[in-house]
C-alpha positions as CSV (number, residue, x, y, z in Angstrom):
1,X,0.0,0.0,0.0
2,X,1.5,3.3,-1.0
3,X,2.2,6.0,1.6
4,X,-0.6,8.6,1.5
5,X,-1.3,11.5,3.8
6,X,-4.0,9.3,5.5
7,X,-1.6,6.5,6.6
8,X,1.8,8.3,6.6
9,X,2.1,8.6,10.4
10,X,1.0,5.2,11.4
11,X,3.8,3.1,13.0
12,X,4.7,-0.2,11.3
13,X,4.2,-3.6,12.8
14,X,7.9,-4.0,13.4
15,X,8.1,-0.7,15.3
16,X,5.2,-1.8,17.5
17,X,6.8,-5.2,18.1
18,X,10.1,-3.7,19.1
19,X,8.4,-1.2,21.4
20,X,6.5,-4.0,23.2
21,X,9.6,-6.1,23.4
22,X,11.6,-3.3,25.0
23,X,8.8,-2.6,27.6
24,X,8.7,-6.3,28.4
25,X,12.5,-6.4,28.8
26,X,12.5,-3.4,31.2
27,X,9.5,-4.5,33.3
28,X,10.5,-8.1,33.8
29,X,13.6,-7.5,36.1
30,X,11.6,-4.8,38.1
31,X,8.7,-7.2,38.7
32,X,10.9,-10.2,39.6
33,X,13.0,-8.1,42.0
34,X,9.8,-6.7,43.6
35,X,8.3,-10.1,44.1
36,X,11.5,-11.5,45.5
37,X,12.0,-8.6,47.9
38,X,8.5,-8.9,49.2
39,X,8.9,-12.6,49.7
40,X,12.0,-12.1,51.7
41,X,10.3,-9.5,53.8
42,X,7.6,-11.9,54.7
43,X,10.2,-14.6,55.6
44,X,9.5,-16.8,52.5
45,X,11.9,-18.1,49.9
46,X,12.0,-15.8,46.8
47,X,10.5,-17.5,43.8
48,X,12.8,-16.0,41.1
49,X,16.1,-16.1,43.0
50,X,18.5,-18.9,43.7
51,X,20.1,-19.4,47.1
52,X,23.9,-19.2,47.0
53,X,24.8,-21.8,49.7
54,X,28.5,-20.7,49.9
55,X,27.4,-17.2,51.1
56,X,25.3,-18.4,54.1
57,X,26.9,-17.4,57.4
58,X,26.5,-18.8,60.9
59,X,25.4,-15.4,62.4
60,X,21.7,-16.0,62.7
61,X,20.8,-16.9,59.1
62,X,22.4,-14.3,56.8
63,X,22.2,-15.6,53.2
64,X,22.5,-14.2,49.7
65,X,20.0,-14.9,46.8
66,X,21.0,-14.5,43.2
67,X,18.5,-13.2,40.7
68,X,19.0,-12.7,36.9
69,X,20.3,-9.1,37.2
70,X,20.4,-8.6,40.9
71,X,21.6,-10.0,44.2
72,X,19.7,-9.8,47.5
73,X,21.5,-10.3,50.8
74,X,19.2,-11.1,53.7
75,X,21.0,-9.9,56.8
76,X,19.8,-11.8,59.9
77,X,22.0,-11.3,62.9
78,X,21.0,-12.7,66.3
79,X,20.3,-9.5,68.2
80,X,19.2,-7.3,65.2
81,X,16.0,-6.9,63.1
82,X,16.4,-8.7,59.7
83,X,16.9,-6.4,56.7
84,X,17.7,-6.8,53.0
85,X,20.4,-5.3,50.8
86,X,20.0,-5.3,47.0
87,X,22.9,-5.0,44.6
88,X,22.5,-4.7,40.8
89,X,25.1,-6.2,38.5
90,X,25.1,-2.9,36.5
91,X,26.1,-0.9,39.5
92,X,28.5,-3.4,41.1
């Protein structure tokens, strides 16, 4: 179909597909990190992260979980309230 003034500004299917793919690629790590972080805050195992057994310490239960683009350390010391630390691979 030739470009006419009626359809000259409509985006092509390829442009729409690439836009949807980029949005999906940006939202996936944010959603997985959020779900893992909330799971750790409620004392559950995170569904999208893998436990790194060599990082578990004998100080009350401190462990590190490895996600696709991030690492969450769950600090649990005996006399302290548990808290989480998030490190992204891009900023490490």
